[in-house]
N, C-alpha and C positions, 0 to 999 in steps of 0.2 A: 918367305910367305907361307910355304907349306908347313914350316915348323910352328908358326903362330896358330894356325888352324888346328893343329893336333893338340895344342896345349889347352884350348877352351873347354872341351869335355872334362878334362881332368880337374880343372879349377872349379867347375860347377859341382862336381861330385864332392870335392873337398869342402865347399861352403855349406852344402846340405848336411854333411856329417857334423860339421861344427855347430850348426843351429839346433840339430837334434840333441846333441850332447848337452848344450846349455839349457834347453828346456827341461830335460830330465833332471839336471842338477838343481834347478829352482823348485821343482816339484818335491824333491826329497829333502829340501831344507826346512827344519822345524821353525825357524824364525818367521818365515813368510806366512805360515798357517796361523800362528798365534798373534800376529801383529794386526791391530785394528786399522781400518781405513780412516783417513783424516775427516771424512764427513760421515755422520751416523744419524739415524733417526730414532735412537733409543730414548727412553724417558729421561735418563740422567743427563743426556746431552742437550735435551730440548728445554730444560727448566730455565725460567727467566733468571738472569744473573743479577739484574739491577732491581731496585725497589720501584714499584709503580705507584704514582701519586693518584691515579684515577681509581676510585673505589668501585666503580661499576664497569670496569673494563671487561668486555666480552659478554655482558648481560644484554639479552635481547628482550625488548618490551613487547615484541610481536609474538614470539614463540615461547616466551617465559623460560628461556634457557639460561643456564649459568655459564660462567667462564670456562673455556676449554683448558686452561692451565691454572694451577693453584696460585693464588695471589696472596698478598700480605693481609688483605681484608676479607678473605674467603669465609672465615668463621664468624664474621660480623653480620647479623641479620639485617636485611634491608628495611627501611622505614615503611610503615603501613599507614594509610590514611585513617583518620578517625571516623568511626561509624556514627557517632552522635554529633557530628558537626552540623551546625546550622548557621546560615549567613546572618550577619549583623543587621541587615535591612529586612524588615518584615515583608513577606510576600503574601499577597492575597490569592488563595487557592481557587477562588471563584472568579478571577479576573477574566475579561473577555479575550485577552491575548493568548490565553491557553488554548483557545480554539485553533490556533495555527500549529499546534503540536498534537501528537497522538494522545499523550497523557500528561498531566502535570509533572514537571521535573524529568521529562523524557524527551530527548531531541527528536528521535525518529524511530520507526519500527524496523525490526529485522526483516529480511526478505520473506522468511517463513510466516511472520505475523502479518505482513502486507498481503500475502496471498489468501488469507482467511477472510473472504468476503462473499456475499451472495450475488445473485444475478440482478439485472436491472428490472424495474417495474414496467409492466406492459400497459398499453393504452386501455385494454379491456378491463384491467384491474383498477386503473385510476378513474374510470368513469363512475364507479360506485362510491368514490370518496367525496367528502364534502369540501367546501371551499377552505375551511380551516385546516383540514388534513393536507390538502395540496399545498397550502401556504407553508405549513410546518415542514413538509417533505422537501420543498424547494430550498428553504434556508438550511436544512440539514445537508443537502447536496452542496450548497455553497461553502459551508464549513468544511466539508470533506475535501473539496477542491483546494481550498486554502491550505489545509494540512498537507496534501500531496505536493502542492507547489513549494512549500517550505522544505519538505524532504528532498525534492528534486534539486533545489538550490543548494542544499547542504551536501548532496552527493557531488555536485559540480565543484563545490568549494574544496571539499576534502579529497576528491579524486579517489574514492574507494574502489571504483571499478565494478560494483555489483549493486543490484537492487533496482536498476532502471526499468527492466522488463516488468517486474512485479508492480511498480508504481504506474506504468503506462496501462497495464491490464486493468487495474482497479479504477483508474481515471476514465477509461473507456466505458465501464459500466455506469459510472456516475453521470457521464454525458448522455448516455442512452436514456437514463431516468429523467433528466431535465428536458430532453427533447420530447419524451412521452407526456410530461406535464404540460408543455407548451401546446402539444397537439390536442390534449383534452380540453384545455381552456379555450383554444380556438374553436373547437366544436361547440362548446357552450355559448360562446359569443355569437356564432352564426345562428344557433338555435334561438337565442334571445332576440336577435334582430328580426328573425322571421316571425316570432311571436308578437313583437311590437307592430309589425306591418299588418298582421292579421287582426290584431286588436283595434287598430285605427279604422279599419274598414268594417268592423262589426258594430251594428247599432246598439247592441245590448251591453257594450263595454264602454265606459266613460273613464278615460285615463286622467282627465282633469277634475275628477270628483274630489271635493274638499273633505267630505266625511270619511274618505278611505274606502267606500263601497264602490269599487270600480265595476263590478259585474252586477248589472241590473236586468235580469231577464224580463221580457215583456209579458210572457205567459203568467208569471207570478203576480205582476201588477194587475192584470185583468181579473184573475181569480180573487184578488183582495178586494176589488170594487164590487163584486156580485154580492147582494144581501143574502143572509142565511134565512130563508123562508121555510125550509123543510123542518125546522124544529117544532113548529106549531101545527103540523099536518100529520094525519094518520091515514093509512091505507086499509080499507076493509077487504075481507076475502072476496066479496061479490064484485068489487071493482078492481080486483087484481088483474083481470084480463084486459080491462080497458085503461083509461086514464085514471089517475088517483083522484079520489073524492075527498073533500074536506069534511071532517066530522065536527058538527057544531059543538061548541063547549057548553 
């Protein structure tokens, strides 16, 4: 038992010496330093060995980047669309459906173009406008809302992920303008109803007049009935202090 315990330290020292000698021998060997690893990331090892049938392998339509590796068709230029292409069907540039789009032949605006808009009209400014101006402004707002609704639907369809905030901000200003137009027209309607009520109780106004002369002041009618007798009378200086005297002709 005691002899086995005395042999263990000696065996451990012998094993450590053997491993040290083997590692030094591998470090001094010239074949190990010049031999390449079976896996390498160098360019000559990563080249494609087989022919690729896809002419657009690695080409990104989003980033406009080319393939990462040289292909058999790398030197062939990609086809470009014709600049002078026109559809076979004639399109009317003044058609009413173009009102659903920002511009003819343009599906939607960019976020930067959508942000370029003014503020909403105020009620104080619209009170000075005529009925024709308010009517034209109302339908302009309707066309703007149709265009924004088309852009919003296109964003949901394509799932681009941008432009919704700009569209909502522009649509908010349009809605404020339309509310201001309604407020202005409501004020005019109330004013018209009050004026009709006052006119019905005024004896000098006849709303059922057939000749179109609704306002007939009574003072004007009384003056028209008085005969003009002052044209044939003259006033002398002696009678200027009293009542006028008639000079015989």
